C-alpha positions as CSV (number, residue, x, y, z in Angstrom):
1,M,116.1,1.0,-60.3
2,N,116.3,4.7,-60.1
3,K,112.8,5.0,-61.4
4,K,111.6,2.7,-58.6
5,L,113.5,4.7,-56.0
6,N,112.0,8.0,-57.2
7,R,108.5,6.6,-57.2
8,N,108.9,5.3,-53.6
9,Q,110.4,8.7,-52.6
10,N,107.4,10.5,-54.2
11,K,104.9,8.2,-52.5
12,R,106.6,8.9,-49.1
13,T,106.6,12.7,-49.6
14,T,103.0,12.9,-50.8
15,K,101.5,10.4,-48.3
16,P,102.2,12.5,-45.2
17,E,101.0,15.6,-47.0
18,I,97.7,13.9,-48.0
19,R,97.4,12.5,-44.5
20,I,97.9,16.0,-43.0
21,A,95.4,17.5,-45.4
22,R,92.8,14.8,-44.7
23,S,93.3,15.3,-40.9
24,V,92.9,19.0,-41.2
25,I,89.7,18.6,-43.4
26,T,88.3,16.0,-41.0
27,L,89.1,18.3,-38.0
28,I,87.4,21.3,-39.7
29,L,84.4,19.3,-40.7
30,G,84.1,17.8,-37.2
31,V,84.2,21.2,-35.6
32,V,81.6,22.6,-38.0
33,F,79.4,19.5,-37.4
34,L,79.7,19.7,-33.6
35,S,79.0,23.4,-33.7
36,G,75.9,22.8,-35.6
37,V,74.8,20.1,-33.2
38,A,75.5,22.4,-30.3
39,V,73.4,25.1,-31.8
40,F,70.6,22.7,-32.7
41,A,70.7,21.1,-29.2
42,S,70.7,24.3,-27.2
43,K,67.3,25.9,-27.2
44,G,66.9,27.9,-24.1
45,G,69.7,25.9,-22.4
46,S,67.9,22.6,-22.8
47,S,69.4,19.4,-23.9
48,I,68.6,17.9,-27.3
49,L,66.3,15.4,-25.7
50,S,64.2,18.1,-23.9
51,F,64.2,20.1,-27.1
52,L,62.3,17.3,-28.8
53,R,59.7,16.9,-25.9
54,P,56.3,18.3,-25.4
55,D,56.2,21.1,-22.8
56,V,52.5,21.5,-21.8
57,K,51.7,24.5,-19.6
58,I,48.4,24.4,-17.6
59,N,46.5,27.5,-16.6
60,L,43.4,27.2,-14.3
61,S,40.9,30.1,-14.2
62,G,37.4,30.4,-12.8
63,T,34.4,32.6,-12.7
64,V,31.5,32.8,-10.2
65,N,27.9,33.1,-11.3
66,R,26.7,36.1,-9.3
67,D,23.8,38.5,-9.9
68,D,23.4,37.3,-13.5
69,S,27.0,38.0,-14.3
70,M,30.3,36.2,-14.4
71,I,33.0,37.4,-11.9
72,A,36.6,36.2,-11.9
73,V,37.3,34.0,-8.9
74,D,40.2,36.2,-7.8
75,K,37.9,39.2,-7.8
76,A,34.8,37.5,-6.3
77,G,35.8,37.6,-2.7
78,L,34.0,35.2,-0.4
79,V,31.8,32.7,-2.3
80,K,28.4,31.8,-0.8
81,P,26.6,28.5,-0.5
82,G,24.6,27.8,-3.7
83,E,26.9,29.9,-5.9
84,V,28.4,28.1,-9.0
85,I,32.1,28.3,-9.9
86,N,32.9,27.6,-13.5
87,W,36.4,26.3,-14.0
88,K,38.4,26.5,-17.2
89,I,41.6,24.4,-17.7
90,N,43.8,25.8,-20.5
91,S,46.5,23.5,-21.7
92,K,49.1,24.8,-24.2
93,N,52.0,22.8,-25.7
94,D,55.0,25.1,-25.8
95,G,57.3,22.2,-26.7
96,E,58.6,21.1,-30.0
97,A,56.9,17.7,-30.0
98,K,53.3,16.5,-29.9
99,A,51.9,15.5,-26.5
100,S,50.4,12.1,-27.1
101,G,47.9,10.6,-24.6
102,F,47.5,14.0,-23.0
103,K,45.3,14.2,-19.9
104,T,44.6,17.0,-17.4
105,V,42.8,16.8,-14.1
106,G,40.5,19.3,-12.4
107,Q,40.1,19.3,-8.7
108,I,36.7,19.5,-7.0
109,P,37.6,21.7,-4.0
110,P,36.4,20.7,-0.5
111,G,33.2,22.4,0.4
112,T,32.0,22.2,-3.2
113,E,30.1,19.6,-5.3
114,F,30.5,18.8,-8.9
115,V,27.7,20.0,-11.1
116,A,26.4,16.9,-13.1
117,G,26.8,17.3,-16.9
118,S,29.1,20.3,-16.7
119,A,32.4,18.6,-17.8
120,K,33.1,19.5,-21.5
121,G,36.1,20.1,-23.5
122,E,37.4,21.1,-26.9
123,G,38.2,18.2,-29.2
124,S,35.8,15.8,-27.6
125,P,37.9,14.5,-24.7
126,D,37.0,11.4,-22.7
127,V,35.8,12.5,-19.3
128,E,36.4,10.4,-16.2
129,Y,35.8,11.0,-12.5
130,S,37.5,10.0,-9.2
131,I,35.9,9.5,-5.9
132,D,39.1,8.4,-4.1
133,G,41.3,11.5,-4.3
134,G,42.6,10.7,-7.8
135,K,43.8,7.1,-7.2
136,N,41.2,5.7,-9.7
137,F,39.2,7.2,-12.5
138,S,36.1,5.9,-14.2
139,K,33.4,7.3,-16.6
140,K,30.9,6.2,-14.0
141,P,32.3,5.6,-10.5
142,M,30.6,3.0,-8.6
143,V,30.0,2.4,-4.9
144,S,28.7,-0.5,-2.9
145,E,25.2,0.0,-1.4
146,K,23.6,-2.2,1.2
147,Q,20.2,-3.5,0.1
148,A,17.1,-4.1,2.2
149,D,17.8,-7.8,2.3
150,G,21.4,-7.2,3.6
151,S,23.1,-7.9,0.2
152,E,25.6,-5.5,-1.4
153,K,24.9,-3.9,-4.8
154,L,27.2,-1.7,-7.0
155,V,25.4,1.6,-7.8
156,A,26.6,4.9,-9.5
157,A,28.3,7.1,-7.0
158,P,26.5,10.4,-6.4
159,V,28.3,13.5,-7.8
160,S,28.7,14.7,-4.2
161,M,31.4,12.1,-3.8
162,Y,33.5,13.2,-6.9
163,T,36.9,14.6,-5.9
164,Q,38.4,15.1,-9.4
165,V,37.4,15.2,-13.0
166,R,39.9,14.1,-15.7
167,F,39.9,15.0,-19.4
168,G,41.8,12.8,-21.9
169,W,42.3,13.3,-25.6
170,D,42.9,10.6,-28.2
171,Q,44.5,13.1,-30.6
172,P,47.9,14.5,-29.6
173,L,48.2,18.1,-28.5
174,D,50.4,19.5,-31.3
175,S,53.3,21.9,-30.7
176,D,52.1,25.5,-30.2
177,K,48.5,24.4,-29.9
178,E,46.1,24.6,-27.0
179,L,43.0,22.9,-25.6
180,N,40.4,24.0,-23.1
181,A,38.4,21.9,-20.7
182,F,35.5,23.2,-18.5
183,Y,33.6,22.0,-15.5
184,S,31.5,23.5,-12.7
185,V,31.1,23.1,-9.0
186,R,28.5,24.4,-6.6
187,V,29.4,25.7,-3.2
188,K,27.8,23.7,-0.4
């Protein structure tokens, strides 16, 4: 009987010690784990979700063809009718994840006209155009044209109607990579 009593007393004295030790170890591991998560999650003050997102920065630059040379748009001053402005859209992914289904849109400013065949880009993008201010895009925008007999027929829209050009890539834009797209407009 004394042996049973001693065993029960030993169990009672060691169980709280083990429980306390387990609690302390669990608390320490929890703090270490949460500290690691906090460090991992805070990159530039962003949450963990934004840390794992693409962050594509777009830069538009242009040059004017003038006197057989290329002059930066910001240094060209007033552009004249007939001059061509070459636009470059640089897209760089500063995020930590790939940008899938990435597209960028170039504006065709009022008073200018898209130069047919000038839309090109690195990585063979799909190029589409809008004639309605960016609501719809198509590789070949169509308009209805009245025929001599009074019927309506869909025909290719003239480039003078283009309002935007959109570049889209099938391959994702990887983290810390960039792509360039180019197009030209002529001043009316």
